[in-house]
PDB file of N, CA, C and O in Angstrom:
ATOM      1  N   MET A   1     -53.911   9.199 -10.211  1.00  0.00           N
ATOM      2  CA  MET A   1     -53.054  10.217  -9.761  1.00  0.00           C
ATOM      3  C   MET A   1     -51.900   9.309  -8.847  1.00  0.00           C
ATOM      4  O   MET A   1     -50.732   9.697  -8.874  1.00  0.00           O
ATOM      5  N   HIS A   2     -52.192   8.338  -8.203  1.00  0.00           N
ATOM      6  CA  HIS A   2     -51.565   7.716  -7.164  1.00  0.00           C
ATOM      7  C   HIS A   2     -50.177   7.239  -7.888  1.00  0.00           C
ATOM      8  O   HIS A   2     -49.132   7.203  -7.239  1.00  0.00           O
ATOM      9  N   ASP A   3     -50.220   6.914  -9.121  1.00  0.00           N
ATOM     10  CA  ASP A   3     -48.892   6.400  -9.786  1.00  0.00           C
ATOM     11  C   ASP A   3     -48.003   7.699 -10.413  1.00  0.00           C
ATOM     12  O   ASP A   3     -47.090   7.556 -11.226  1.00  0.00           O
ATOM     13  N   LEU A   4     -48.351   8.689  -9.996  1.00  0.00           N
ATOM     14  CA  LEU A   4     -47.530   9.873 -10.552  1.00  0.00           C
ATOM     15  C   LEU A   4     -46.515  10.449  -9.338  1.00  0.00           C
ATOM     16  O   LEU A   4     -46.830  10.499  -8.149  1.00  0.00           O
ATOM     17  N   THR A   5     -45.344  10.834  -9.854  1.00  0.00           N
ATOM     18  CA  THR A   5     -44.352  11.542  -8.892  1.00  0.00           C
ATOM     19  C   THR A   5     -45.007  12.891  -8.406  1.00  0.00           C
ATOM     20  O   THR A   5     -45.870  13.524  -9.016  1.00  0.00           O
ATOM     21  N   GLY A   6     -44.461  13.197  -7.248  1.00  0.00           N
ATOM     22  CA  GLY A   6     -44.806  14.598  -6.695  1.00  0.00           C
ATOM     23  C   GLY A   6     -44.582  15.505  -7.833  1.00  0.00           C
ATOM     24  O   GLY A   6     -45.495  16.224  -8.240  1.00  0.00           O
ATOM     25  N   PHE A   7     -43.286  15.504  -8.422  1.00  0.00           N
ATOM     26  CA  PHE A   7     -43.201  16.485  -9.590  1.00  0.00           C
ATOM     27  C   PHE A   7     -44.209  16.449 -10.699  1.00  0.00           C
ATOM     28  O   PHE A   7     -44.627  17.467 -11.251  1.00  0.00           O
ATOM     29  N   GLN A   8     -44.550  15.324 -10.975  1.00  0.00           N
ATOM     30  CA  GLN A   8     -45.711  15.247 -12.044  1.00  0.00           C
ATOM     31  C   GLN A   8     -46.935  15.807 -11.585  1.00  0.00           C
ATOM     32  O   GLN A   8     -47.572  16.576 -12.304  1.00  0.00           O
ATOM     33  N   ARG A   9     -47.371  15.441 -10.286  1.00  0.00           N
ATOM     34  CA  ARG A   9     -48.492  16.271  -9.837  1.00  0.00           C
ATOM     35  C   ARG A   9     -48.298  17.961  -9.759  1.00  0.00           C
ATOM     36  O   ARG A   9     -49.188  18.739 -10.103  1.00  0.00           O
ATOM     37  N   ASP A  10     -47.171  18.318  -9.322  1.00  0.00           N
ATOM     38  CA  ASP A  10     -47.042  19.538  -9.353  1.00  0.00           C
ATOM     39  C   ASP A  10     -47.138  20.173 -10.664  1.00  0.00           C
ATOM     40  O   ASP A  10     -47.679  21.277 -10.712  1.00  0.00           O
ATOM     41  N   VAL A  11     -46.638  19.573 -11.870  1.00  0.00           N
ATOM     42  CA  VAL A  11     -46.884  19.875 -13.143  1.00  0.00           C
ATOM     43  C   VAL A  11     -48.226  19.963 -13.577  1.00  0.00           C
ATOM     44  O   VAL A  11     -48.637  20.871 -14.299  1.00  0.00           O
ATOM     45  N   LEU A  12     -48.910  19.040 -13.151  1.00  0.00           N
ATOM     46  CA  LEU A  12     -50.357  18.978 -13.444  1.00  0.00           C
ATOM     47  C   LEU A  12     -51.066  20.250 -12.744  1.00  0.00           C
ATOM     48  O   LEU A  12     -51.853  20.919 -13.414  1.00  0.00           O
ATOM     49  N   TYR A  13     -50.857  20.506 -11.716  1.00  0.00           N
ATOM     50  CA  TYR A  13     -51.425  22.032 -10.842  1.00  0.00           C
ATOM     51  C   TYR A  13     -50.933  23.084 -11.721  1.00  0.00           C
ATOM     52  O   TYR A  13     -51.719  23.958 -12.088  1.00  0.00           O
ATOM     53  N   VAL A  14     -49.573  23.095 -12.142  1.00  0.00           N
ATOM     54  CA  VAL A  14     -49.329  24.425 -12.728  1.00  0.00           C
ATOM     55  C   VAL A  14     -50.186  24.534 -14.029  1.00  0.00           C
ATOM     56  O   VAL A  14     -50.764  25.602 -14.227  1.00  0.00           O
ATOM     57  N   ILE A  15     -50.316  23.529 -14.926  1.00  0.00           N
ATOM     58  CA  ILE A  15     -51.090  23.337 -16.149  1.00  0.00           C
ATOM     59  C   ILE A  15     -52.587  23.797 -15.756  1.00  0.00           C
ATOM     60  O   ILE A  15     -53.188  24.573 -16.499  1.00  0.00           O
ATOM     61  N   GLU A  16     -53.152  23.325 -14.623  1.00  0.00           N
ATOM     62  CA  GLU A  16     -54.441  23.647 -14.338  1.00  0.00           C
ATOM     63  C   GLU A  16     -54.532  25.051 -14.043  1.00  0.00           C
ATOM     64  O   GLU A  16     -55.565  25.660 -14.318  1.00  0.00           O
ATOM     65  N   GLY A  17     -53.535  25.629 -13.502  1.00  0.00           N
ATOM     66  CA  GLY A  17     -53.730  27.116 -12.827  1.00  0.00           C
ATOM     67  C   GLY A  17     -53.453  28.284 -14.150  1.00  0.00           C
ATOM     68  O   GLY A  17     -53.740  29.478 -14.066  1.00  0.00           O
ATOM     69  N   ALA A  18     -52.909  27.700 -15.206  1.00  0.00           N
ATOM     70  CA  ALA A  18     -52.463  28.584 -16.276  1.00  0.00           C
ATOM     71  C   ALA A  18     -53.563  28.335 -17.356  1.00  0.00           C
ATOM     72  O   ALA A  18     -54.442  27.475 -17.303  1.00  0.00           O
ATOM     73  N   ASN A  19     -53.338  29.291 -18.390  1.00  0.00           N
ATOM     74  CA  ASN A  19     -54.419  29.090 -19.604  1.00  0.00           C
ATOM     75  C   ASN A  19     -53.450  28.439 -20.775  1.00  0.00           C
ATOM     76  O   ASN A  19     -52.843  29.199 -21.530  1.00  0.00           O
ATOM     77  N   GLY A  20     -53.340  27.166 -20.887  1.00  0.00           N
ATOM     78  CA  GLY A  20     -52.559  26.744 -22.110  1.00  0.00           C
ATOM     79  C   GLY A  20     -51.106  27.181 -22.059  1.00  0.00           C
ATOM     80  O   GLY A  20     -50.612  27.694 -23.064  1.00  0.00           O
ATOM     81  N   PRO A  21     -50.404  27.017 -20.980  1.00  0.00           N
ATOM     82  CA  PRO A  21     -49.054  27.211 -20.736  1.00  0.00           C
ATOM     83  C   PRO A  21     -48.084  26.730 -21.872  1.00  0.00           C
ATOM     84  O   PRO A  21     -48.366  25.666 -22.422  1.00  0.00           O
ATOM     85  N   LYS A  22     -47.059  27.359 -22.241  1.00  0.00           N
ATOM     86  CA  LYS A  22     -46.090  26.734 -22.863  1.00  0.00           C
ATOM     87  C   LYS A  22     -44.967  25.893 -21.944  1.00  0.00           C
ATOM     88  O   LYS A  22     -45.058  26.023 -20.723  1.00  0.00           O
ATOM     89  N   GLY A  23     -44.078  25.171 -22.403  1.00  0.00           N
ATOM     90  CA  GLY A  23     -43.085  24.594 -21.632  1.00  0.00           C
ATOM     91  C   GLY A  23     -42.342  25.582 -20.649  1.00  0.00           C
ATOM     92  O   GLY A  23     -42.209  25.357 -19.446  1.00  0.00           O
ATOM     93  N   VAL A  24     -41.878  26.690 -21.294  1.00  0.00           N
ATOM     94  CA  VAL A  24     -40.963  27.547 -20.674  1.00  0.00           C
ATOM     95  C   VAL A  24     -41.785  28.234 -19.457  1.00  0.00           C
ATOM     96  O   VAL A  24     -41.209  28.630 -18.443  1.00  0.00           O
ATOM     97  N   ASP A  25     -43.199  28.341 -19.653  1.00  0.00           N
ATOM     98  CA  ASP A  25     -44.153  29.135 -18.634  1.00  0.00           C
ATOM     99  C   ASP A  25     -44.295  28.049 -17.207  1.00  0.00           C
ATOM    100  O   ASP A  25     -44.374  28.365 -16.020  1.00  0.00           O
ATOM    101  N   ILE A  26     -44.290  26.840 -17.769  1.00  0.00           N
ATOM    102  CA  ILE A  26     -44.383  25.673 -16.666  1.00  0.00           C
ATOM    103  C   ILE A  26     -43.071  25.651 -15.908  1.00  0.00           C
ATOM    104  O   ILE A  26     -43.003  25.594 -14.680  1.00  0.00           O
ATOM    105  N   LYS A  27     -42.036  25.701 -16.730  1.00  0.00           N
ATOM    106  CA  LYS A  27     -40.565  25.706 -16.069  1.00  0.00           C
ATOM    107  C   LYS A  27     -40.459  26.903 -15.274  1.00  0.00           C
ATOM    108  O   LYS A  27     -39.872  26.724 -14.206  1.00  0.00           O
ATOM    109  N   ALA A  28     -40.872  28.096 -15.502  1.00  0.00           N
ATOM    110  CA  ALA A  28     -40.614  29.352 -14.779  1.00  0.00           C
ATOM    111  C   ALA A  28     -41.256  29.224 -13.485  1.00  0.00           C
ATOM    112  O   ALA A  28     -40.750  29.579 -12.420  1.00  0.00           O
ATOM    113  N   GLU A  29     -42.613  28.598 -13.664  1.00  0.00           N
ATOM    114  CA  GLU A  29     -43.525  28.396 -12.448  1.00  0.00           C
ATOM    115  C   GLU A  29     -42.982  27.563 -11.419  1.00  0.00           C
ATOM    116  O   GLU A  29     -43.032  27.876 -10.229  1.00  0.00           O
ATOM    117  N   LEU A  30     -42.389  26.355 -11.913  1.00  0.00           N
ATOM    118  CA  LEU A  30     -41.744  25.434 -11.060  1.00  0.00           C
ATOM    119  C   LEU A  30     -40.461  25.955 -10.415  1.00  0.00           C
ATOM    120  O   LEU A  30     -40.213  25.813  -9.218  1.00  0.00           O
ATOM    121  N   ASP A  31     -39.592  26.625 -11.374  1.00  0.00           N
ATOM    122  CA  ASP A  31     -38.573  27.280 -10.897  1.00  0.00           C
ATOM    123  C   ASP A  31     -38.680  28.318  -9.744  1.00  0.00           C
ATOM    124  O   ASP A  31     -37.692  28.738  -9.141  1.00  0.00           O
ATOM    125  N   GLY A  32     -39.986  28.705  -9.481  1.00  0.00           N
ATOM    126  CA  GLY A  32     -40.147  29.759  -8.435  1.00  0.00           C
ATOM    127  C   GLY A  32     -40.611  29.031  -7.311  1.00  0.00           C
ATOM    128  O   GLY A  32     -40.742  29.551  -6.203  1.00  0.00           O
ATOM    129  N   TYR A  33     -40.891  27.721  -7.585  1.00  0.00           N
ATOM    130  CA  TYR A  33     -41.505  26.776  -6.232  1.00  0.00           C
ATOM    131  C   TYR A  33     -40.303  25.759  -5.690  1.00  0.00           C
ATOM    132  O   TYR A  33     -40.222  25.349  -4.532  1.00  0.00           O
ATOM    133  N   TYR A  34     -39.561  25.500  -6.569  1.00  0.00           N
ATOM    134  CA  TYR A  34     -38.403  24.450  -6.213  1.00  0.00           C
ATOM    135  C   TYR A  34     -37.290  25.208  -5.932  1.00  0.00           C
ATOM    136  O   TYR A  34     -36.992  26.210  -6.582  1.00  0.00           O
ATOM    137  N   ASP A  35     -36.536  24.703  -4.819  1.00  0.00           N
ATOM    138  CA  ASP A  35     -35.247  25.413  -4.513  1.00  0.00           C
ATOM    139  C   ASP A  35     -34.221  25.403  -5.629  1.00  0.00           C
ATOM    140  O   ASP A  35     -33.463  26.370  -5.692  1.00  0.00           O
ATOM    141  N   SER A  36     -34.101  24.381  -6.556  1.00  0.00           N
ATOM    142  CA  SER A  36     -33.329  24.557  -7.605  1.00  0.00           C
ATOM    143  C   SER A  36     -33.921  24.569  -9.043  1.00  0.00           C
ATOM    144  O   SER A  36     -35.044  24.167  -9.350  1.00  0.00           O
ATOM    145  N   ASP A  37     -32.985  25.094  -9.872  1.00  0.00           N
ATOM    146  CA  ASP A  37     -33.816  25.276 -11.173  1.00  0.00           C
ATOM    147  C   ASP A  37     -34.185  23.914 -11.920  1.00  0.00           C
ATOM    148  O   ASP A  37     -33.488  22.908 -11.789  1.00  0.00           O
ATOM    149  N   ILE A  38     -35.261  23.953 -12.663  1.00  0.00           N
ATOM    150  CA  ILE A  38     -35.596  22.802 -13.094  1.00  0.00           C
ATOM    151  C   ILE A  38     -35.056  22.723 -14.606  1.00  0.00           C
ATOM    152  O   ILE A  38     -35.260  23.661 -15.377  1.00  0.00           O
ATOM    153  N   ASN A  39     -34.463  21.739 -14.942  1.00  0.00           N
ATOM    154  CA  ASN A  39     -33.760  21.710 -16.477  1.00  0.00           C
ATOM    155  C   ASN A  39     -34.700  20.932 -17.321  1.00  0.00           C
ATOM    156  O   ASN A  39     -35.588  20.152 -16.978  1.00  0.00           O
ATOM    157  N   HIS A  40     -34.296  21.330 -18.549  1.00  0.00           N
ATOM    158  CA  HIS A  40     -35.278  20.637 -19.605  1.00  0.00           C
ATOM    159  C   HIS A  40     -35.235  19.260 -19.655  1.00  0.00           C
ATOM    160  O   HIS A  40     -36.139  18.639 -20.216  1.00  0.00           O
ATOM    161  N   GLY A  41     -34.239  18.672 -19.108  1.00  0.00           N
ATOM    162  CA  GLY A  41     -34.088  17.309 -19.131  1.00  0.00           C
ATOM    163  C   GLY A  41     -34.901  16.466 -18.143  1.00  0.00           C
ATOM    164  O   GLY A  41     -35.026  15.242 -18.171  1.00  0.00           O
ATOM    165  N   ARG A  42     -35.335  17.171 -17.427  1.00  0.00           N
ATOM    166  CA  ARG A  42     -36.400  16.864 -16.378  1.00  0.00           C
ATOM    167  C   ARG A  42     -37.749  17.193 -16.460  1.00  0.00           C
ATOM    168  O   ARG A  42     -38.656  16.478 -16.034  1.00  0.00           O
ATOM    169  N   LEU A  43     -37.920  18.523 -17.133  1.00  0.00           N
ATOM    170  CA  LEU A  43     -39.213  18.731 -17.391  1.00  0.00           C
ATOM    171  C   LEU A  43     -39.988  18.071 -18.486  1.00  0.00           C
ATOM    172  O   LEU A  43     -41.101  17.582 -18.293  1.00  0.00           O
ATOM    173  N   TYR A  44     -39.329  18.067 -19.724  1.00  0.00           N
ATOM    174  CA  TYR A  44     -39.970  17.671 -20.911  1.00  0.00           C
ATOM    175  C   TYR A  44     -40.254  16.116 -21.015  1.00  0.00           C
ATOM    176  O   TYR A  44     -41.258  15.654 -21.557  1.00  0.00           O
ATOM    177  N   PRO A  45     -39.324  15.421 -20.474  1.00  0.00           N
ATOM    178  CA  PRO A  45     -39.615  13.929 -20.274  1.00  0.00           C
ATOM    179  C   PRO A  45     -41.055  13.528 -19.510  1.00  0.00           C
ATOM    180  O   PRO A  45     -41.862  12.649 -19.813  1.00  0.00           O
ATOM    181  N   ASN A  46     -41.079  14.453 -18.454  1.00  0.00           N
ATOM    182  CA  ASN A  46     -42.310  14.380 -17.541  1.00  0.00           C
ATOM    183  C   ASN A  46     -43.508  14.659 -18.255  1.00  0.00           C
ATOM    184  O   ASN A  46     -44.510  13.948 -18.177  1.00  0.00           O
ATOM    185  N   LEU A  47     -43.409  15.796 -19.023  1.00  0.00           N
ATOM    186  CA  LEU A  47     -44.485  16.295 -19.766  1.00  0.00           C
ATOM    187  C   LEU A  47     -44.891  15.210 -20.864  1.00  0.00           C
ATOM    188  O   LEU A  47     -46.097  15.139 -21.100  1.00  0.00           O
ATOM    189  N   ASP A  48     -44.162  14.479 -21.465  1.00  0.00           N
ATOM    190  CA  ASP A  48     -44.374  13.524 -22.392  1.00  0.00           C
ATOM    191  C   ASP A  48     -44.908  12.353 -21.666  1.00  0.00           C
ATOM    192  O   ASP A  48     -45.698  11.635 -22.279  1.00  0.00           O
ATOM    193  N   ASP A  49     -44.570  12.033 -20.364  1.00  0.00           N
ATOM    194  CA  ASP A  49     -45.161  10.893 -19.748  1.00  0.00           C
ATOM    195  C   ASP A  49     -46.711  11.252 -19.385  1.00  0.00           C
ATOM    196  O   ASP A  49     -47.639  10.444 -19.426  1.00  0.00           O
ATOM    197  N   LEU A  50     -46.799  12.571 -19.036  1.00  0.00           N
ATOM    198  CA  LEU A  50     -48.397  12.941 -18.732  1.00  0.00           C
ATOM    199  C   LEU A  50     -49.072  12.973 -19.742  1.00  0.00           C
ATOM    200  O   LEU A  50     -50.252  12.681 -19.550  1.00  0.00           O
ATOM    201  N   VAL A  51     -48.681  13.313 -21.169  1.00  0.00           N
ATOM    202  CA  VAL A  51     -49.280  13.103 -22.258  1.00  0.00           C
ATOM    203  C   VAL A  51     -49.605  11.548 -22.643  1.00  0.00           C
ATOM    204  O   VAL A  51     -50.695  11.222 -23.113  1.00  0.00           O
ATOM    205  N   GLU A  52     -48.679  10.739 -22.426  1.00  0.00           N
ATOM    206  CA  GLU A  52     -48.867   9.318 -22.617  1.00  0.00           C
ATOM    207  C   GLU A  52     -49.802   8.549 -21.568  1.00  0.00           C
ATOM    208  O   GLU A  52     -50.377   7.492 -21.826  1.00  0.00           O
ATOM    209  N   LYS A  53     -49.871   9.248 -20.322  1.00  0.00           N
ATOM    210  CA  LYS A  53     -50.936   8.596 -19.495  1.00  0.00           C
ATOM    211  C   LYS A  53     -52.399   9.426 -19.998  1.00  0.00           C
ATOM    212  O   LYS A  53     -53.415   9.094 -19.388  1.00  0.00           O
ATOM    213  N   GLY A  54     -52.506  10.229 -20.816  1.00  0.00           N
ATOM    214  CA  GLY A  54     -53.755  10.779 -21.066  1.00  0.00           C
ATOM    215  C   GLY A  54     -54.162  11.984 -20.018  1.00  0.00           C
ATOM    216  O   GLY A  54     -55.337  12.352 -20.011  1.00  0.00           O
ATOM    217  N   LEU A  55     -53.387  12.490 -19.297  1.00  0.00           N
ATOM    218  CA  LEU A  55     -53.664  13.429 -18.240  1.00  0.00           C
ATOM    219  C   LEU A  55     -53.598  14.925 -18.900  1.00  0.00           C
ATOM    220  O   LEU A  55     -54.269  15.829 -18.403  1.00  0.00           O
ATOM    221  N   ILE A  56     -52.809  15.136 -19.977  1.00  0.00           N
ATOM    222  CA  ILE A  56     -52.523  16.353 -20.599  1.00  0.00           C
ATOM    223  C   ILE A  56     -52.573  16.223 -22.022  1.00  0.00           C
ATOM    224  O   ILE A  56     -52.450  15.084 -22.472  1.00  0.00           O
ATOM    225  N   GLU A  57     -52.731  17.178 -22.817  1.00  0.00           N
ATOM    226  CA  GLU A  57     -52.598  17.534 -24.368  1.00  0.00           C
ATOM    227  C   GLU A  57     -51.557  18.254 -24.757  1.00  0.00           C
ATOM    228  O   GLU A  57     -51.401  19.353 -24.225  1.00  0.00           O
ATOM    229  N   LYS A  58     -50.772  17.872 -25.599  1.00  0.00           N
ATOM    230  CA  LYS A  58     -49.720  18.797 -26.186  1.00  0.00           C
ATOM    231  C   LYS A  58     -50.177  19.238 -27.429  1.00  0.00           C
ATOM    232  O   LYS A  58     -50.521  18.448 -28.307  1.00  0.00           O
ATOM    233  N   GLY A  59     -50.209  20.729 -27.588  1.00  0.00           N
ATOM    234  CA  GLY A  59     -50.489  21.240 -28.969  1.00  0.00           C
ATOM    235  C   GLY A  59     -49.415  22.080 -29.474  1.00  0.00           C
ATOM    236  O   GLY A  59     -48.608  22.640 -28.732  1.00  0.00           O
ATOM    237  N   LYS A  60     -49.410  22.160 -30.660  1.00  0.00           N
ATOM    238  CA  LYS A  60     -48.133  23.138 -31.476  1.00  0.00           C
ATOM    239  C   LYS A  60     -48.681  24.609 -31.477  1.00  0.00           C
ATOM    240  O   LYS A  60     -49.777  24.920 -31.945  1.00  0.00           O
ATOM    241  N   ILE A  61     -47.954  25.319 -31.004  1.00  0.00           N
ATOM    242  CA  ILE A  61     -48.152  26.835 -31.258  1.00  0.00           C
ATOM    243  C   ILE A  61     -47.333  27.240 -32.494  1.00  0.00           C
ATOM    244  O   ILE A  61     -47.887  28.024 -33.265  1.00  0.00           O
ATOM    245  N   ASP A  62     -46.098  26.821 -32.793  1.00  0.00           N
ATOM    246  CA  ASP A  62     -45.338  26.959 -34.002  1.00  0.00           C
ATOM    247  C   ASP A  62     -44.171  25.913 -33.929  1.00  0.00           C
ATOM    248  O   ASP A  62     -44.045  25.092 -33.021  1.00  0.00           O
ATOM    249  N   ASP A  63     -43.328  26.052 -35.015  1.00  0.00           N
ATOM    250  CA  ASP A  63     -42.536  24.744 -35.024  1.00  0.00           C
ATOM    251  C   ASP A  63     -41.440  24.463 -33.763  1.00  0.00           C
ATOM    252  O   ASP A  63     -40.767  23.440 -33.641  1.00  0.00           O
ATOM    253  N   ARG A  64     -41.435  25.602 -32.881  1.00  0.00           N
ATOM    254  CA  ARG A  64     -40.538  25.355 -31.721  1.00  0.00           C
ATOM    255  C   ARG A  64     -41.237  25.259 -30.248  1.00  0.00           C
ATOM    256  O   ARG A  64     -40.696  24.863 -29.215  1.00  0.00           O
ATOM    257  N   THR A  65     -42.515  25.703 -30.407  1.00  0.00           N
ATOM    258  CA  THR A  65     -43.023  25.992 -28.980  1.00  0.00           C
ATOM    259  C   THR A  65     -44.583  25.125 -29.009  1.00  0.00           C
ATOM    260  O   THR A  65     -45.401  25.238 -29.922  1.00  0.00           O
ATOM    261  N   ASN A  66     -44.726  24.381 -27.961  1.00  0.00           N
ATOM    262  CA  ASN A  66     -45.829  23.568 -27.462  1.00  0.00           C
ATOM    263  C   ASN A  66     -46.642  24.193 -26.402  1.00  0.00           C
ATOM    264  O   ASN A  66     -46.093  24.882 -25.541  1.00  0.00           O
ATOM    265  N   GLN A  67     -47.896  23.999 -26.411  1.00  0.00           N
ATOM    266  CA  GLN A  67     -48.656  24.298 -25.404  1.00  0.00           C
ATOM    267  C   GLN A  67     -49.405  23.249 -24.643  1.00  0.00           C
ATOM    268  O   GLN A  67     -49.721  22.236 -25.267  1.00  0.00           O
ATOM    269  N   TYR A  68     -49.689  23.339 -23.549  1.00  0.00           N
ATOM    270  CA  TYR A  68     -50.055  22.067 -22.719  1.00  0.00           C
ATOM    271  C   TYR A  68     -51.626  22.488 -22.123  1.00  0.00           C
ATOM    272  O   TYR A  68     -51.886  23.599 -21.660  1.00  0.00           O
ATOM    273  N   THR A  69     -52.501  21.475 -22.228  1.00  0.00           N
ATOM    274  CA  THR A  69     -53.730  21.681 -21.417  1.00  0.00           C
ATOM    275  C   THR A  69     -54.090  20.329 -20.705  1.00  0.00           C
ATOM    276  O   THR A  69     -53.539  19.264 -20.986  1.00  0.00           O
ATOM    277  N   LEU A  70     -54.960  20.460 -19.860  1.00  0.00           N
ATOM    278  CA  LEU A  70     -55.442  19.144 -19.162  1.00  0.00           C
ATOM    279  C   LEU A  70     -56.417  18.757 -20.038  1.00  0.00           C
ATOM    280  O   LEU A  70     -57.104  19.514 -20.724  1.00  0.00           O
ATOM    281  N   THR A  71     -56.480  17.210 -19.993  1.00  0.00           N
ATOM    282  CA  THR A  71     -57.662  16.537 -20.566  1.00  0.00           C
ATOM    283  C   THR A  71     -58.820  16.434 -19.590  1.00  0.00           C
ATOM    284  O   THR A  71     -58.749  16.891 -18.450  1.00  0.00           O
ATOM    285  N   SER A  72     -59.822  15.858 -20.045  1.00  0.00           N
ATOM    286  CA  SER A  72     -60.832  15.796 -19.066  1.00  0.00           C
ATOM    287  C   SER A  72     -60.567  14.751 -17.826  1.00  0.00           C
ATOM    288  O   SER A  72     -60.989  14.818 -16.672  1.00  0.00           O
ATOM    289  N   ARG A  73     -59.806  13.852 -18.388  1.00  0.00           N
ATOM    290  CA  ARG A  73     -59.155  12.924 -17.376  1.00  0.00           C
ATOM    291  C   ARG A  73     -58.294  13.551 -16.427  1.00  0.00           C
ATOM    292  O   ARG A  73     -58.376  13.279 -15.229  1.00  0.00           O
ATOM    293  N   GLY A  74     -57.447  14.399 -16.896  1.00  0.00           N
ATOM    294  CA  GLY A  74     -56.518  15.341 -15.853  1.00  0.00           C
ATOM    295  C   GLY A  74     -57.230  15.992 -14.957  1.00  0.00           C
ATOM    296  O   GLY A  74     -56.922  15.930 -13.767  1.00  0.00           O
ATOM    297  N   GLU A  75     -58.351  16.756 -15.420  1.00  0.00           N
ATOM    298  CA  GLU A  75     -59.179  17.554 -14.548  1.00  0.00           C
ATOM    299  C   GLU A  75     -59.891  16.552 -13.513  1.00  0.00           C
ATOM    300  O   GLU A  75     -59.877  16.854 -12.320  1.00  0.00           O
ATOM    301  N   ARG A  76     -60.484  15.421 -13.918  1.00  0.00           N
ATOM    302  CA  ARG A  76     -60.866  14.448 -12.851  1.00  0.00           C
ATOM    303  C   ARG A  76     -59.966  13.962 -11.815  1.00  0.00           C
ATOM    304  O   ARG A  76     -60.295  13.735 -10.651  1.00  0.00           O
ATOM    305  N   GLU A  77     -58.705  13.808 -12.366  1.00  0.00           N
ATOM    306  CA  GLU A  77     -57.783  13.238 -11.439  1.00  0.00           C
ATOM    307  C   GLU A  77     -57.447  14.288 -10.433  1.00  0.00           C
ATOM    308  O   GLU A  77     -57.222  13.856  -9.302  1.00  0.00           O
ATOM    309  N   ILE A  78     -57.357  15.709 -10.628  1.00  0.00           N
ATOM    310  CA  ILE A  78     -56.880  16.715  -9.836  1.00  0.00           C
ATOM    311  C   ILE A  78     -58.301  16.806  -8.868  1.00  0.00           C
ATOM    312  O   ILE A  78     -58.220  16.880  -7.641  1.00  0.00           O
ATOM    313  N   GLU A  79     -59.286  16.795  -9.418  1.00  0.00           N
ATOM    314  CA  GLU A  79     -60.516  17.020  -8.484  1.00  0.00           C
ATOM    315  C   GLU A  79     -60.684  15.954  -7.484  1.00  0.00           C
ATOM    316  O   GLU A  79     -61.031  16.221  -6.333  1.00  0.00           O
ATOM    317  N   ALA A  80     -60.420  14.609  -7.935  1.00  0.00           N
ATOM    318  CA  ALA A  80     -60.380  13.439  -7.075  1.00  0.00           C
ATOM    319  C   ALA A  80     -59.292  13.594  -5.874  1.00  0.00           C
ATOM    320  O   ALA A  80     -59.538  13.296  -4.705  1.00  0.00           O
ATOM    321  N   ARG A  81     -58.024  14.118  -6.355  1.00  0.00           N
ATOM    322  CA  ARG A  81     -56.934  14.319  -5.363  1.00  0.00           C
ATOM    323  C   ARG A  81     -57.392  15.327  -4.387  1.00  0.00           C
ATOM    324  O   ARG A  81     -57.216  15.088  -3.193  1.00  0.00           O
ATOM    325  N   ARG A  82     -57.937  16.384  -4.742  1.00  0.00           N
ATOM    326  CA  ARG A  82     -58.526  17.332  -3.865  1.00  0.00           C
ATOM    327  C   ARG A  82     -59.427  17.051  -2.946  1.00  0.00           C
ATOM    328  O   ARG A  82     -59.403  17.527  -1.811  1.00  0.00           O
ATOM    329  N   ASP A  83     -60.316  16.230  -3.390  1.00  0.00           N
ATOM    330  CA  ASP A  83     -61.461  15.723  -2.598  1.00  0.00           C
ATOM    331  C   ASP A  83     -60.781  14.836  -1.428  1.00  0.00           C
ATOM    332  O   ASP A  83     -61.052  15.010  -0.240  1.00  0.00           O
ATOM    333  N   TRP A  84     -59.790  13.785  -1.937  1.00  0.00           N
ATOM    334  CA  TRP A  84     -59.105  13.044  -0.868  1.00  0.00           C
ATOM    335  C   TRP A  84     -58.311  13.933   0.318  1.00  0.00           C
ATOM    336  O   TRP A  84     -58.229  13.682   1.520  1.00  0.00           O
ATOM    337  N   GLU A  85     -57.829  14.912  -0.344  1.00  0.00           N
ATOM    338  CA  GLU A  85     -56.858  15.868   0.633  1.00  0.00           C
ATOM    339  C   GLU A  85     -57.869  16.547   1.453  1.00  0.00           C
ATOM    340  O   GLU A  85     -57.660  16.536   2.666  1.00  0.00           O
ATOM    341  N   ASP A  86     -58.906  17.126   1.033  1.00  0.00           N
ATOM    342  CA  ASP A  86     -60.097  17.704   1.914  1.00  0.00           C
ATOM    343  C   ASP A  86     -60.303  16.686   3.034  1.00  0.00           C
ATOM    344  O   ASP A  86     -60.043  16.974   4.202  1.00  0.00           O
ATOM    345  N   GLU A  87     -60.782  15.467   2.657  1.00  0.00           N
ATOM    346  CA  GLU A  87     -61.232  14.500   3.504  1.00  0.00           C
ATOM    347  C   GLU A  87     -60.136  14.255   4.642  1.00  0.00           C
ATOM    348  O   GLU A  87     -60.485  14.091   5.812  1.00  0.00           O
ATOM    349  N   LEU A  88     -58.892  14.240   4.277  1.00  0.00           N
ATOM    350  CA  LEU A  88     -57.863  13.959   5.315  1.00  0.00           C
ATOM    351  C   LEU A  88     -57.620  15.066   6.293  1.00  0.00           C
ATOM    352  O   LEU A  88     -57.287  14.882   7.464  1.00  0.00           O
ATOM    353  N   ILE A  89     -57.819  16.274   5.706  1.00  0.00           N
ATOM    354  CA  ILE A  89     -57.600  17.523   6.491  1.00  0.00           C
ATOM    355  C   ILE A  89     -58.863  17.786   7.357  1.00  0.00           C
ATOM    356  O   ILE A  89     -58.660  18.215   8.493  1.00  0.00           O
ATOM    357  N   GLU A  90     -59.916  17.616   7.025  1.00  0.00           N
ATOM    358  CA  GLU A  90     -61.156  17.717   7.588  1.00  0.00           C
ATOM    359  C   GLU A  90     -61.590  16.558   8.739  1.00  0.00           C
ATOM    360  O   GLU A  90     -62.442  16.614   9.626  1.00  0.00           O
ATOM    361  N   GLY A  91     -60.776  15.627   8.409  1.00  0.00           N
ATOM    362  CA  GLY A  91     -60.956  14.219   9.206  1.00  0.00           C
ATOM    363  C   GLY A  91     -60.292  14.430  10.372  1.00  0.00           C
ATOM    364  O   GLY A  91     -60.235  13.539  11.220  1.00  0.00           O
TER     365      GLY A  91
END
């Protein structure tokens, strides 16, 4: 997780909190969090990077729509990050 950008970490958290979100669902959630709209040119390359790193899987719903889920590794990385954050806050 240490080699991800903050945006990529946020994408992971959005995917974790949703049930197999589509790209537009992820975009909508991030648009609500960030002060500016998230454009496709920012979101989809980052999703592809997370797939390449083995943190998420991309599945097809139909010819135009993909669905994203965390891999086991992605889940472990989020858990490790939360443990580290908890240690910092409690310490």
